[in-house]
N, C-alpha and C positions, 0 to 999 in steps of 0.2 A: 398737492391736490387743489382743485379749484373751489373757490367759495362762491355759492349762488344764493340768491334770495328765495325763501319759501314763497310759493305762489299763493298761499292762503293768508299767512300772517305777516310776511315780509321779513322774518328773521333770517339773518345770514347764517347759512349752514354749509357743511361740506357737501360736495356733489354726490359722494358715494354712500352716505348714510341712508338707511331705508325709510326712516320716519323723522319728521320734524320734532325736536324735543319740546317745543313750546305748544304746538297745536295738534300734534299727532297725525298730521296729514302725510300722505305718501311722499317719499323723497322725489326729487326732480327727475331722476333717471327712471325710477321704477314707474312713476306715473306715465311717462312717455312710452315705456315698454308695453304697459297694459293697454294704453290707447291704441298703440300700433297693432297689437294682437287682436283687439276687438275690431279695429278697422279691417284687418285682413279677413277675419271671420265673416264680417258683414259683406265684404266684397265676394267672397267665395259663395255665400248664401245667395246673394243677388245674381251671381253668374249662373248658379244652378237653376234659380227661378226663371231667369231669362232664357236659358237653354230649354227648360221644360216648356215654356210658353211658345218658343220658336218651333219646337218639334210638334206641339199640339196644333199650331197654325198650319203646318204642312200636312198634317194628318187629314185624310179625306174620309169622311163618314160615308158609309154606303147608304143609298136611298132605301127606304123601307120596302119598296117593291122588290129590290134586288135581294134583300135579306129574306123576304118571303119566298122568292123563287129558289134560293139556295136551300132553304128548309124543305120545300116541296120536292126538289131534286133528290135530296138525301132520303126523304120518305119514300119516294117512288123507287129509288135504287134499292132500298132495303126490302120493299115489297117485291120487287123484281127478283132479288136474290132468293128470297123465301120461296117464291113461286117456281123459280128455276130448279131449286133443290127438290121441291116436291115433284115436279115434272121428271126430273132426273131419276128419282126413286121409283117412278112408275114404268120406266123403260125396261126392255128385256136386257139390254146391255148398257148400263148407265155410264160406263167409262168412255163409250164411243160418242157420246153427245158433244156436238160442237155447235155453239150458238152463232147464228148468222145475224139475226136482228131481234131487237126487243123494243116494243112500243107500249105506251099506256095512255089512257085518257087522262084528263086534267086532275081528277080526284083519285086516281089509282084504283078504281073499282074494277076496271077492265085492263088486263095485261095480255099482250099478244106476243108470241115467240115464234120465230122461224129458226129451225135447226136441222142439222144432219144427224142421223143415227145409223147404226148398223143393226139390222134385224137378226133374228135367230139363225137364218140361213147364211149370214155373213155379208148380205148385200147392203151397200150403203144407200140410204134414201133420204130425200128431203122431206121434212115433216113440219106441221104447223100445230100450234096449240093456243088456246085462249083460256085465261082464268077470269071468270066473272064472279065477283063477290066471293072469291076463295074456292070456287068450284072449277075443276078442270074439264075442259071440253076440247077433245082432239079431232072432232069431226070437221069436214070441209064446210058443211052447212053452218056450224057454229063459228068457224073462222070468218066466213062471209058475213054472217049476221053481226058479229061483234067487232070485227077488226077492219073490214074493207069499207072504205068511203066514210069513215068516222073521223072526227077531229082527234088525232092522236099525236103524240110527241115521242121522240126516241128517248130511251132511258139507258143509263149506263149500269150494267150488272157486273160487278167485280166477282170473278170466279173464286170460290173457296175450295181449297183442297179437300178431297174426300178421303 
């Protein structure tokens, strides 16, 4: 076995013993192993920190206006779904309703729907309806008053099974 000097006190000791008998410092091989393990752990930690930083740099934050637009779209879609279900419940044959288009004003207080329905006699017809502050208006005059020529935007209404 090889004889080496203790790095702390200089005593000559065998390379394989765990501690120096004179100063109680860790043996030469054990100290190297611990330092090597600590170095590996530090390298792994730095690699994860670097990877996290790199991924964060490539992440694009949405502008505030875009986040607001998405929230408004979700709100209008939910209002549109609620209004469509209410409209559907007021039809003679609710299962025959087929939505053609749906539009709303910016704050969602006016929702306008164009749809086809089958009346009591079995005739398919095109109809229009407007919801103004939660009130249903199926008249042509109401449609022209609230929906025609106004600043409206299309909304997406996801159909729910009945």
